[in-house]
N, C-alpha and C positions, 0 to 999 in steps of 0.2 A: 563443571566450573561455571557458575552463574550468579557471579559477584554483582553486577550493576544492573540486573533484569529489570526492564520497565515494568511498573505494577498497573493494574486495571485502571486506576484515575486517569493515567495520562490519556489514553484511547477513549474515556468517557465524555471528552469534550467535543465541540464543533469541529468539523473537518478542515475548517479554515483556519482553526489554531493548531491543530494536531499537525496537519501536512508540513508548514514551515518548521516545526519544531523536530520534524523527523530527520532533517537534514543534519548530519553529523552523528546521528545514531548509527550503531552498528548492528547489522543483521549478522546473527551467530547461528551456524549450523552444526549439528552434531552428526557425522556421517556414522555409517553402521560399524566401521572399524575403530571408533572411538576417537578419531581425529576430528578437528573443529576447522571450519572455514569461517572468516570473518571479514566482512566489507562494510564500509561506511556508505551510508546513504547520502546521494548527491543530487538527486533529481526525483521530484514527486509531482502529482498532480491530483487536485482535489476534485471529488465529485459529491454533489451536496443535495440528496434528498429526491424527492418525487417532482419537485420543480423544475429541477436542473434536466434539461432536454438531452444532455450528453450521458446522464447517469443511467446504468442500466435499470434503475428501479423507478425512473419515470413513467414505466408502463404498469407499474403496481408491482405487487409480490407474486413471483412465479418461483418454479421448482429452482430454476437457475439463480435465481436473484434472492432466495429465502435468506440466505446466510447473511445478506446484507442487513436485514431486519432485526438482527440478533445485536446484543450488547456489544460494545467496542472492545477490540482488543483480540478479534479473529482475522483469519484469512479469507477473502474472497478470491478464488482462483477461476479463471475462465480461459478456455482455448480460442485463439484467433487463427485464421487461415489454415485451420487443422494441423498446426504444428507448433504454435508459441503459446505457451502457458504466460498470462498476466497476473501479476501478484499485486493483490489489494490488500490494504489493511482497513477493516471496519472500524468506524468511529462512532461515538455518540451513544445515545440511549438507545434501547430496545425500541423497535418500530419506527426509528427515525433513520431510514437507510442512507447513510454516508460512507464513504470509503476514499483513501488516497492510494493511487497506483503508484507504484514503486518504477519510476522509469530508468533509474540509475545508480550505480555504485561507483567507489572511486577509481576503479579499474575497467569498468564494463559500461557502456551507454547502450541504452535501448532495452525497453522490457522485455523483449522476447530472449534477446541474448543474454541478459542478465539470469533469468530462470534457467534457460538451457546451460549457462556455464556453471550455475550454482546447484545443478541437479534438483530443482523445484519443479513439481509436476502438479497434476490434478489431485493426488492424494493427499495435497497440503490442504484442500479446500475444506473451510470450517475449523483449522487447527488454530487451537487458543495459545496465542503468544505469551500468555501469562502464566501457564501451566504445561507447556510441551517441554519435552526433553530432547527434541530433536531440531526446533527452530524458536528463536525468540529474539527480542531487541535489546541492546543493553545502551546505556548511557554512559559515555566516557567522558562528559562535561565540556564538549565541544560545540561550540555555537558560532557556525560559519557565517560569515557574510554572504547574502544569496541574493539572487536576482528574482523578478516574477516576470511571467509573460503568459501568452495565451495557451491553451491546451492544444495537443497535438493530434491531428486525425480525426477530428469531430465534426467535419463540416456538415454532417447530416443534421445536427443539432441546431441549425439556423445561426444568422448572424450574431444575435446577442450572446448565445451561448459559446459559441466557438471563440468569442474575442473577450471573455470574462479572463482577468489575470490570474487564473488559479493554478498556474505551472509555478512552481519552487525550484530553483537549482542554482548550485555553487558551480562557478565558472573554473 
């Protein structure tokens, strides 16, 4: 059941357009037993290309970041602290690395808690949200009022990059 699945065109825009538009969209997972999990996105952060010192692509294309250089609409997964998977949605055109980190959904706050709770792991790296039958996003027509703020946990990127208001969240 994929009635309102979001098409590729949505993801091919700049991350600063896509990230706030992700708020209110629904992550849909189809489990192995055929049941579905649905969670509304409430918190995202934008990471914008090689100029953004907080973006993994700022140091160029590597084996780890190569998925960020693909066309928008796929997942970029990476592991932190050896135990938490971070789920990012690649946006923009090929060879223009951008992604939106999913920080929270309606009932789960924190990107590591989110993936752990929803059983999303490294096997989702490179998964195409427009073609997958196990994970995708749906548009339910919700346009929540949101706030902006600085991104979390990126002090290493320097004063400018840690203070840009590229976090979008619903309270």
